[in-house]
Chimera marker file (.cmm) of the C-alpha trace (Angstrom):
<marker_set name="trace">
<marker id="1" x="266.758" y="99.304" z="121.871" r="1" g="1" b="0" radius="0.5"/>
<marker id="2" x="269.319" y="97.589" z="124.093" r="1" g="1" b="0" radius="0.5"/>
<marker id="3" x="271.764" y="95.082" z="122.616" r="1" g="1" b="0" radius="0.5"/>
<marker id="4" x="273.800" y="92.652" z="124.713" r="1" g="1" b="0" radius="0.5"/>
<marker id="5" x="277.211" y="91.024" z="124.365" r="1" g="1" b="0" radius="0.5"/>
<marker id="6" x="276.820" y="87.922" z="122.222" r="1" g="1" b="0" radius="0.5"/>
<marker id="7" x="274.127" y="89.488" z="120.022" r="1" g="1" b="0" radius="0.5"/>
<marker id="8" x="274.660" y="89.799" z="116.264" r="1" g="1" b="0" radius="0.5"/>
<marker id="9" x="273.052" y="93.211" z="115.780" r="1" g="1" b="0" radius="0.5"/>
<marker id="10" x="274.444" y="93.960" z="112.330" r="1" g="1" b="0" radius="0.5"/>
<marker id="11" x="276.806" y="96.629" z="111.056" r="1" g="1" b="0" radius="0.5"/>
<marker id="12" x="277.046" y="99.873" z="112.982" r="1" g="1" b="0" radius="0.5"/>
<marker id="13" x="278.472" y="101.640" z="116.001" r="1" g="1" b="0" radius="0.5"/>
<marker id="14" x="277.305" y="100.537" z="119.443" r="1" g="1" b="0" radius="0.5"/>
<marker id="15" x="277.802" y="102.522" z="122.651" r="1" g="1" b="0" radius="0.5"/>
<marker id="16" x="278.252" y="100.945" z="126.090" r="1" g="1" b="0" radius="0.5"/>
<marker id="17" x="275.377" y="102.052" z="128.326" r="1" g="1" b="0" radius="0.5"/>
<marker id="18" x="277.698" y="102.241" z="131.352" r="1" g="1" b="0" radius="0.5"/>
<marker id="19" x="280.849" y="104.033" z="130.213" r="1" g="1" b="0" radius="0.5"/>
<marker id="20" x="280.133" y="105.238" z="126.672" r="1" g="1" b="0" radius="0.5"/>
<marker id="21" x="282.846" y="103.185" z="124.948" r="1" g="1" b="0" radius="0.5"/>
<marker id="22" x="282.100" y="102.746" z="121.239" r="1" g="1" b="0" radius="0.5"/>
<marker id="23" x="282.313" y="99.387" z="119.488" r="1" g="1" b="0" radius="0.5"/>
<marker id="24" x="282.175" y="99.247" z="115.691" r="1" g="1" b="0" radius="0.5"/>
<marker id="25" x="280.717" y="96.157" z="114.016" r="1" g="1" b="0" radius="0.5"/>
<marker id="26" x="281.757" y="95.851" z="110.364" r="1" g="1" b="0" radius="0.5"/>
<marker id="27" x="280.364" y="92.414" z="109.542" r="1" g="1" b="0" radius="0.5"/>
<marker id="28" x="276.783" y="91.143" z="109.808" r="1" g="1" b="0" radius="0.5"/>
<marker id="29" x="278.080" y="87.944" z="111.465" r="1" g="1" b="0" radius="0.5"/>
<marker id="30" x="280.202" y="89.617" z="114.164" r="1" g="1" b="0" radius="0.5"/>
<marker id="31" x="278.973" y="89.457" z="117.756" r="1" g="1" b="0" radius="0.5"/>
<marker id="32" x="279.137" y="92.232" z="120.315" r="1" g="1" b="0" radius="0.5"/>
<marker id="33" x="281.862" y="91.639" z="122.913" r="1" g="1" b="0" radius="0.5"/>
<marker id="34" x="281.744" y="92.630" z="126.552" r="1" g="1" b="0" radius="0.5"/>
<marker id="35" x="282.897" y="96.232" z="126.881" r="1" g="1" b="0" radius="0.5"/>
<marker id="36" x="286.724" y="96.291" z="126.787" r="1" g="1" b="0" radius="0.5"/>
<marker id="37" x="286.805" y="99.273" z="129.181" r="1" g="1" b="0" radius="0.5"/>
<marker id="38" x="284.287" y="98.491" z="131.948" r="1" g="1" b="0" radius="0.5"/>
<marker id="39" x="283.206" y="94.897" z="131.225" r="1" g="1" b="0" radius="0.5"/>
<marker id="40" x="279.487" y="95.681" z="130.918" r="1" g="1" b="0" radius="0.5"/>
<marker id="41" x="277.431" y="93.782" z="128.342" r="1" g="1" b="0" radius="0.5"/>
<marker id="42" x="274.729" y="96.301" z="127.319" r="1" g="1" b="0" radius="0.5"/>
<marker id="43" x="274.871" y="98.630" z="124.314" r="1" g="1" b="0" radius="0.5"/>
<marker id="44" x="272.702" y="101.085" z="122.414" r="1" g="1" b="0" radius="0.5"/>
<marker id="45" x="273.111" y="101.704" z="118.689" r="1" g="1" b="0" radius="0.5"/>
<marker id="46" x="274.570" y="105.090" z="117.801" r="1" g="1" b="0" radius="0.5"/>
<link id1="1" id2="2" r="1" g="1" b="0" radius="0.2"/>
<link id1="2" id2="3" r="1" g="1" b="0" radius="0.2"/>
<link id1="3" id2="4" r="1" g="1" b="0" radius="0.2"/>
<link id1="4" id2="5" r="1" g="1" b="0" radius="0.2"/>
<link id1="5" id2="6" r="1" g="1" b="0" radius="0.2"/>
<link id1="6" id2="7" r="1" g="1" b="0" radius="0.2"/>
<link id1="7" id2="8" r="1" g="1" b="0" radius="0.2"/>
<link id1="8" id2="9" r="1" g="1" b="0" radius="0.2"/>
<link id1="9" id2="10" r="1" g="1" b="0" radius="0.2"/>
<link id1="10" id2="11" r="1" g="1" b="0" radius="0.2"/>
<link id1="11" id2="12" r="1" g="1" b="0" radius="0.2"/>
<link id1="12" id2="13" r="1" g="1" b="0" radius="0.2"/>
<link id1="13" id2="14" r="1" g="1" b="0" radius="0.2"/>
<link id1="14" id2="15" r="1" g="1" b="0" radius="0.2"/>
<link id1="15" id2="16" r="1" g="1" b="0" radius="0.2"/>
<link id1="16" id2="17" r="1" g="1" b="0" radius="0.2"/>
<link id1="17" id2="18" r="1" g="1" b="0" radius="0.2"/>
<link id1="18" id2="19" r="1" g="1" b="0" radius="0.2"/>
<link id1="19" id2="20" r="1" g="1" b="0" radius="0.2"/>
<link id1="20" id2="21" r="1" g="1" b="0" radius="0.2"/>
<link id1="21" id2="22" r="1" g="1" b="0" radius="0.2"/>
<link id1="22" id2="23" r="1" g="1" b="0" radius="0.2"/>
<link id1="23" id2="24" r="1" g="1" b="0" radius="0.2"/>
<link id1="24" id2="25" r="1" g="1" b="0" radius="0.2"/>
<link id1="25" id2="26" r="1" g="1" b="0" radius="0.2"/>
<link id1="26" id2="27" r="1" g="1" b="0" radius="0.2"/>
<link id1="27" id2="28" r="1" g="1" b="0" radius="0.2"/>
<link id1="28" id2="29" r="1" g="1" b="0" radius="0.2"/>
<link id1="29" id2="30" r="1" g="1" b="0" radius="0.2"/>
<link id1="30" id2="31" r="1" g="1" b="0" radius="0.2"/>
<link id1="31" id2="32" r="1" g="1" b="0" radius="0.2"/>
<link id1="32" id2="33" r="1" g="1" b="0" radius="0.2"/>
<link id1="33" id2="34" r="1" g="1" b="0" radius="0.2"/>
<link id1="34" id2="35" r="1" g="1" b="0" radius="0.2"/>
<link id1="35" id2="36" r="1" g="1" b="0" radius="0.2"/>
<link id1="36" id2="37" r="1" g="1" b="0" radius="0.2"/>
<link id1="37" id2="38" r="1" g="1" b="0" radius="0.2"/>
<link id1="38" id2="39" r="1" g="1" b="0" radius="0.2"/>
<link id1="39" id2="40" r="1" g="1" b="0" radius="0.2"/>
<link id1="40" id2="41" r="1" g="1" b="0" radius="0.2"/>
<link id1="41" id2="42" r="1" g="1" b="0" radius="0.2"/>
<link id1="42" id2="43" r="1" g="1" b="0" radius="0.2"/>
<link id1="43" id2="44" r="1" g="1" b="0" radius="0.2"/>
<link id1="44" id2="45" r="1" g="1" b="0" radius="0.2"/>
<link id1="45" id2="46" r="1" g="1" b="0" radius="0.2"/>
</marker_set>
């Protein structure tokens, strides 16, 4: 499943589909940011 910046996907580690940067979400209410490395907005859950 693909998640996008602005989604609230829940706790877990999300990997940028473009560059592989990992984003960790620790709170159910946190939203995914745009990738801090390449600026893309799409992620897959690790």
